[in-house]
C-alpha positions as CSV (number, residue, x, y, z in Angstrom):
1,M,92.2,-159.6,-142.8
2,K,93.1,-157.6,-146.4
3,L,95.8,-155.9,-146.5
4,L,95.5,-154.5,-149.8
5,C,92.3,-153.8,-151.9
6,P,91.3,-156.9,-154.1
7,T,92.8,-154.8,-157.5
8,L,95.9,-153.6,-156.2
9,L,96.4,-157.3,-154.8
10,F,95.8,-158.9,-157.7
11,L,98.0,-157.1,-160.0
12,L,100.6,-158.0,-157.3
13,L,99.9,-161.7,-157.7
14,A,99.4,-161.6,-161.3
15,T,102.9,-159.7,-161.9
16,T,104.8,-162.3,-159.5
17,F,103.7,-164.7,-161.4
18,Q,103.4,-163.5,-164.9
19,P,106.2,-165.6,-167.1
20,G,109.6,-164.2,-167.1
21,C,109.1,-161.3,-164.3
22,S,110.0,-163.2,-161.2
23,S,112.6,-165.3,-159.8
24,D,109.5,-168.3,-159.6
25,E,110.0,-168.6,-163.3
26,S,113.5,-168.3,-164.2
27,P,114.4,-171.4,-162.9
28,A,111.9,-173.0,-165.3
29,Q,113.3,-170.6,-168.0
30,K,116.6,-172.1,-167.4
31,S,116.1,-175.6,-168.5
32,D,115.3,-175.0,-171.9
33,T,117.0,-178.0,-173.1
34,A,116.5,-182.2,-172.2
35,T,118.4,-184.2,-170.3
36,T,117.7,-187.4,-168.6
37,T,117.3,-186.6,-164.8
38,D,113.8,-186.8,-164.1
39,T,113.5,-190.2,-161.7
40,I,109.9,-191.6,-162.5
41,P,110.4,-193.5,-165.9
42,P,108.0,-191.8,-168.8
43,Q,105.8,-194.0,-170.6
44,P,107.1,-195.3,-174.1
45,G,108.0,-191.8,-176.7
46,L,107.8,-189.7,-173.8
47,T,111.3,-187.6,-173.6
48,R,112.7,-186.3,-170.2
49,F,113.8,-183.6,-169.2
50,T,115.7,-181.1,-166.0
51,P,113.0,-181.1,-163.2
52,D,111.3,-177.9,-162.8
53,A,112.7,-176.4,-159.7
54,N,109.6,-174.7,-158.8
55,Y,107.2,-178.0,-159.4
56,T,105.2,-178.6,-156.6
57,A,105.6,-182.6,-155.8
58,P,102.4,-184.5,-155.0
59,T,102.3,-187.4,-152.8
60,E,99.4,-189.3,-154.4
61,I,98.4,-190.3,-158.2
62,I,94.5,-190.7,-156.7
63,S,93.0,-188.1,-154.3
64,Q,90.0,-187.0,-153.0
65,Y,91.5,-183.8,-152.9
66,G,92.0,-181.8,-155.9
67,P,95.6,-179.7,-156.0
68,S,96.9,-177.6,-152.9
69,G,98.7,-174.8,-154.8
70,I,98.4,-172.7,-158.2
71,I,96.0,-173.9,-160.7
72,R,96.5,-171.5,-164.1
73,D,93.8,-172.9,-166.3
74,V,91.2,-175.6,-166.2
75,V,88.9,-177.2,-169.3
76,F,86.3,-179.6,-170.2
77,D,87.5,-182.3,-172.5
78,Q,84.5,-184.0,-175.1
79,N,83.7,-186.1,-172.0
80,G,83.0,-183.7,-169.5
81,I,86.3,-184.3,-167.6
82,L,88.0,-181.6,-166.0
83,W,91.7,-181.1,-166.8
84,M,93.9,-178.9,-164.5
85,A,97.3,-176.8,-165.7
86,A,98.4,-177.1,-162.2
87,W,102.1,-176.4,-160.5
88,D,101.6,-179.9,-159.6
89,G,101.6,-181.0,-163.0
90,V,98.8,-182.1,-165.4
91,V,95.6,-183.0,-162.9
92,S,92.2,-184.2,-164.0
93,F,88.7,-184.7,-162.2
94,D,86.0,-186.6,-162.8
95,G,83.5,-185.2,-160.5
96,K,84.8,-188.5,-158.1
97,Q,88.4,-188.1,-157.4
98,F,91.7,-186.3,-158.6
99,T,94.2,-187.9,-161.0
100,N,97.8,-186.9,-161.1
101,H,98.9,-187.6,-164.8
102,T,102.2,-186.3,-163.9
103,L,102.7,-189.1,-161.6
104,K,100.6,-191.5,-163.3
105,N,101.7,-191.6,-166.7
106,G,105.4,-190.4,-166.2
107,L,105.3,-186.9,-167.3
108,S,108.3,-184.8,-166.6
109,H,108.3,-182.9,-163.2
110,H,107.3,-179.4,-164.5
111,R,104.3,-177.1,-164.2
112,A,101.8,-177.0,-166.8
113,Y,101.1,-173.6,-167.8
114,S,98.5,-174.2,-170.6
115,V,95.7,-176.2,-171.0
116,F,93.3,-176.6,-174.1
117,A,90.7,-178.9,-175.8
118,D,91.0,-179.2,-179.6
119,S,88.7,-180.1,-182.4
120,K,89.6,-183.6,-182.3
121,G,89.4,-184.7,-178.9
122,N,92.4,-184.4,-178.1
123,V,93.6,-182.0,-174.8
124,W,96.9,-180.2,-175.1
125,F,99.3,-178.9,-172.1
126,G,101.7,-176.4,-172.1
127,T,104.5,-176.7,-169.5
128,M,107.5,-174.5,-167.6
129,G,110.4,-176.1,-169.5
130,A,108.8,-180.2,-171.4
131,G,107.3,-178.3,-174.1
132,A,103.7,-179.8,-174.9
133,Y,102.0,-182.8,-174.3
134,K,98.9,-184.0,-176.1
135,Y,96.6,-186.7,-174.8
136,D,94.2,-188.4,-177.0
137,G,92.4,-189.9,-174.3
138,S,94.9,-192.7,-173.6
139,Q,98.2,-191.9,-174.0
140,F,100.0,-188.8,-173.8
141,T,102.9,-187.4,-176.4
142,N,105.3,-184.9,-176.2
143,V,106.4,-182.1,-178.5
144,S,109.1,-180.0,-177.8
145,S,112.7,-178.0,-179.1
146,N,113.8,-182.0,-179.7
147,N,110.6,-181.8,-182.5
148,G,111.5,-178.2,-183.5
149,M,109.3,-175.9,-181.5
150,I,110.8,-172.7,-180.6
151,S,111.0,-172.9,-176.9
152,N,110.3,-175.7,-174.0
153,I,108.2,-173.2,-172.0
154,V,104.4,-173.0,-173.7
155,F,102.0,-169.6,-171.9
156,D,99.5,-170.7,-174.6
157,I,97.5,-173.3,-177.0
158,F,95.1,-172.5,-179.8
159,E,94.1,-174.5,-182.7
160,D,93.5,-172.5,-185.9
161,A,90.6,-173.0,-188.1
162,A,92.5,-175.3,-190.6
163,G,93.9,-177.7,-187.7
164,N,97.3,-176.5,-186.9
165,M,98.1,-176.4,-183.7
166,W,99.6,-172.8,-182.3
167,F,101.9,-172.7,-179.1
168,A,103.0,-169.0,-177.7
169,T,106.2,-168.9,-175.7
170,P,109.0,-166.6,-174.4
171,K,110.7,-166.5,-177.4
172,G,107.8,-166.1,-180.1
173,V,104.9,-168.6,-182.0
174,S,105.1,-171.7,-183.1
175,R,102.7,-173.3,-185.6
176,Y,102.5,-177.1,-185.8
177,D,100.8,-179.2,-188.6
178,G,101.1,-182.7,-187.2
179,K,104.2,-183.4,-188.5
180,T,106.7,-180.2,-188.5
181,F,107.2,-176.5,-186.9
182,T,107.0,-173.4,-188.5
183,N,108.2,-170.7,-186.3
184,L,108.0,-166.9,-185.6
185,D,110.4,-164.8,-183.4
186,P,112.2,-161.5,-183.1
187,K,113.1,-161.6,-186.8
188,N,109.4,-161.5,-187.8
189,G,108.6,-159.0,-185.6
190,L,107.4,-160.6,-182.6
191,N,108.9,-159.0,-179.4
192,Q,109.4,-160.5,-175.9
193,E,107.2,-163.4,-174.2
194,L,103.9,-164.1,-176.1
195,Y,100.9,-165.3,-173.9
196,A,97.8,-165.4,-176.1
197,I,96.9,-166.9,-179.5
198,S,93.7,-166.8,-181.3
199,Q,92.5,-166.0,-184.9
200,D,89.3,-163.9,-186.4
201,T,86.9,-164.8,-188.7
202,Y,89.3,-164.0,-191.5
203,G,91.8,-166.1,-191.2
204,T,94.5,-163.4,-189.2
205,M,96.4,-164.8,-186.3
206,W,96.2,-162.4,-183.6
207,F,99.4,-162.6,-180.7
208,G,99.2,-160.9,-177.4
209,G,102.0,-160.7,-175.1
210,E,104.4,-158.4,-172.7
211,A,105.3,-156.5,-175.5
212,G,102.1,-155.8,-177.1
213,L,98.9,-156.9,-179.6
214,F,100.0,-158.7,-183.1
215,Q,98.2,-160.0,-186.2
216,Y,99.6,-162.1,-189.0
217,N,98.5,-163.4,-192.3
218,P,99.2,-167.4,-191.9
219,S,98.5,-167.8,-196.0
220,G,99.9,-165.0,-197.3
221,K,104.1,-165.5,-198.3
222,D,104.6,-162.4,-195.9
223,T,106.0,-163.5,-192.7
224,V,106.2,-160.2,-191.4
225,V,103.8,-159.5,-188.0
226,T,102.2,-156.7,-187.9
227,E,101.7,-154.7,-184.3
228,I,98.8,-152.9,-183.1
229,F,98.8,-149.8,-181.4
230,T,96.4,-147.5,-179.4
231,E,94.6,-144.5,-181.0
232,Q,97.4,-142.9,-179.2
233,G,100.4,-144.4,-180.7
234,T,101.1,-146.9,-177.7
235,S,101.4,-150.2,-176.9
236,Y,98.6,-152.1,-175.6
237,A,100.8,-153.6,-173.2
238,N,100.8,-157.3,-171.4
239,V,98.0,-158.8,-173.5
240,R,97.1,-161.9,-171.6
241,D,94.4,-163.4,-173.1
242,I,92.7,-162.8,-176.5
243,C,89.0,-164.8,-177.5
244,R,86.7,-164.9,-180.3
245,S,82.7,-164.9,-179.7
246,N,80.2,-164.2,-182.5
247,G,83.0,-162.7,-184.9
248,T,84.3,-159.9,-182.3
249,M,87.5,-160.3,-180.7
250,Y,88.3,-159.6,-177.2
251,F,91.4,-158.6,-174.9
252,G,92.3,-159.1,-171.6
253,A,95.4,-157.1,-170.6
254,A,97.1,-155.4,-167.7
255,R,95.4,-152.0,-168.5
256,G,91.7,-153.5,-169.0
257,F,89.4,-155.3,-170.9
258,Y,88.9,-154.4,-174.6
259,V,86.3,-155.6,-177.7
260,S,87.0,-155.3,-181.4
261,K,85.0,-156.1,-184.2
262,P,87.5,-157.1,-187.2
263,L,85.3,-155.8,-190.2
264,S,86.5,-156.5,-194.2
265,H,88.1,-153.4,-195.3
266,V,87.1,-151.5,-192.8
267,P,89.7,-149.7,-190.2
268,L,90.3,-151.8,-186.9
269,K,89.0,-149.9,-184.0
270,I,89.6,-151.5,-180.8
271,T,87.7,-150.2,-177.9
272,A,88.2,-150.2,-174.3
273,V,85.4,-151.6,-172.0
274,N,87.0,-151.0,-168.6
275,D,91.0,-150.6,-167.1
276,K,90.4,-153.5,-164.9
277,F,93.4,-156.1,-165.1
278,T,91.8,-158.6,-167.2
279,G,93.9,-162.2,-167.0
280,Y,91.5,-164.5,-168.7
281,V,88.7,-164.5,-171.1
282,S,86.5,-167.4,-172.1
283,E,83.1,-168.7,-173.5
284,D,80.3,-169.6,-170.9
285,N,77.1,-171.8,-172.1
286,S,75.4,-168.9,-173.3
287,G,78.2,-167.0,-175.7
288,N,78.8,-165.0,-173.6
289,L,82.4,-163.9,-171.7
290,L,83.8,-165.0,-168.5
291,L,86.6,-163.0,-167.3
292,T,89.1,-162.7,-164.4
293,S,90.4,-160.1,-162.4
294,D,90.1,-159.5,-158.8
295,G,86.9,-161.9,-159.3
296,I,85.0,-163.5,-162.3
297,F,83.2,-161.7,-164.1
298,R,80.3,-162.3,-166.5
299,Y,80.4,-159.9,-169.8
300,T,77.2,-159.7,-172.0
301,V,78.3,-159.8,-175.6
302,M,74.7,-158.9,-177.0
303,A,73.2,-155.7,-175.8
304,T,69.7,-155.8,-174.7
305,S,68.9,-152.1,-175.5
306,A,70.6,-149.8,-178.0
307,S,71.7,-147.8,-175.6
308,D,73.3,-150.3,-173.6
309,A,76.9,-148.9,-173.6
310,E,80.0,-151.8,-173.4
311,Y,80.8,-151.3,-169.3
312,D,77.3,-151.9,-168.5
313,R,77.0,-155.7,-169.8
314,Y,79.7,-156.3,-166.7
315,T,78.3,-157.9,-163.9
316,T,80.0,-159.6,-161.3
317,I,79.7,-163.5,-160.4
318,V,82.6,-164.0,-157.5
319,E,84.1,-161.0,-156.1
320,D,87.7,-161.9,-154.9
321,K,87.6,-161.6,-150.9
322,S,90.1,-163.8,-150.1
323,S,92.3,-162.7,-152.3
324,L,92.4,-166.0,-154.4
325,G,94.1,-164.4,-157.2
326,I,92.0,-166.1,-159.4
327,F,93.0,-167.1,-162.9
328,G,91.5,-169.1,-165.6
329,A,87.6,-170.0,-165.1
330,R,85.1,-172.0,-167.6
331,E,81.4,-173.0,-167.3
332,A,80.3,-176.7,-167.1
333,K,77.2,-178.1,-168.7
334,D,75.0,-177.6,-165.6
335,G,76.3,-173.9,-165.2
336,T,78.6,-174.6,-162.5
337,I,82.0,-172.3,-163.2
338,W,85.2,-174.1,-162.0
339,Y,88.2,-172.0,-161.7
340,G,91.7,-172.2,-160.6
341,A,93.3,-170.0,-158.0
342,M,96.5,-169.1,-156.2
343,D,95.1,-172.1,-153.5
344,G,93.9,-174.7,-156.1
345,L,90.4,-175.2,-157.5
346,H,87.4,-173.9,-156.5
347,S,84.2,-174.0,-158.1
348,V,80.9,-171.4,-158.3
349,R,77.1,-171.6,-158.5
350,E,74.0,-169.8,-157.4
351,G,76.6,-167.7,-155.0
352,K,78.1,-170.7,-153.4
353,D,81.9,-171.0,-153.6
354,V,83.4,-174.4,-153.0
355,S,87.2,-175.4,-152.4
356,Y,88.6,-178.5,-153.4
357,R,91.9,-178.8,-152.1
358,K,92.8,-180.7,-148.6
359,P,91.9,-178.9,-145.6
C-alpha cells in the first residue's frame, strides 16, 4: 500500500539519500583519510581505507542474484557487461551471474555511488570514502586524496574531450590528467556539494550541485567558476545530473528538468520542461534521453512537428508504483532498460519489470 504519492515519496527518498544531507552519509564523510582497517587484503597497489559504516556487507562473491540494497547507478562497458555502483560495493553482471568485485579484488569496504565508462574502455567507480577506482579489464587501481584528489567521496565522474577525468565531490571538483590532480573549490567559486559534471561542444565545463549550476573554461588562465542563475536571479538549487546530447545540454534538478542550447555569442537560455524532480539523465540508443524521477521517462530530443512543445516530448516508461526510489538507468543494445533502485537492480522491456534481488 502506498502511503504517499509517488512524487512526494521519491522526493523524500532522494533527500534522505542525498550526499551530505542525512545521517546515512555522515559516517562516510567523516572517513576521508586513509587507514589500514579493512579486513580483506587488497590486490597489489590498492590502498586501504577506514571502512564505510553504511556499506552493505555481501556474503557471496559470485551469485545468481543481484545486490539486495541500494544501487545508485549502472553502466555498460564496451563488452556489454553491466556494472553497478551499489551499497554492496562494485558489482558486475554478465547476463548469467553477479560478481562482487569489492570482495573478489579486495577493494575497500565502501558504498559505490557513481560509475562511468570512459573512451579507453576503462570503467570508473566513485565511492563514499575511498576515492575512485579504475578497472581496465584486468585489475583495479585507486586514486584518492593520497594522490591529490580533493576528497575521497566521489558523487560523479566525467571524461572531457581531452581525455582528462573529472570528479565531483562534497568539497569541489578534481581534474585528473592521469598523473596529477588540479582542484577547484570554494576559493574558485564552487560552493557545497557537487553532484554532476559535463562539457558542452565549445569545451566549457558544467558543474551542478547543492548550491547551483556553474560554468568553467578549462583552457583559460582564469580559474574562477561562474554561477548560472535563473531568469528570476535565483540559483538552480540541487542540480543532480547534466547530460549533453546533439550539442544541447540537459539538466536534472530538484525543481525540474531543464534544456539549454549553448550557442556561441548568443546569450545563454535555459528552458524548464517541467517542475518534476529529476535525478538522473542519460542517452538511450536513439539519442533521446532517459530520465528518472518517480519513475523512468523518455524525453524525445527532436520535435516531430514545429508545434511540439518541450513537455510534449516527455513520455512514461515505468511508473514507480511500488515506491522503488529509482536512480540511474541505461538502455542495453536489445532495448532493455536496466536501472538501479532502493531495492536493487531491475530491468524493464515492453512494460514488464524484472527484479534481480533474492526473493
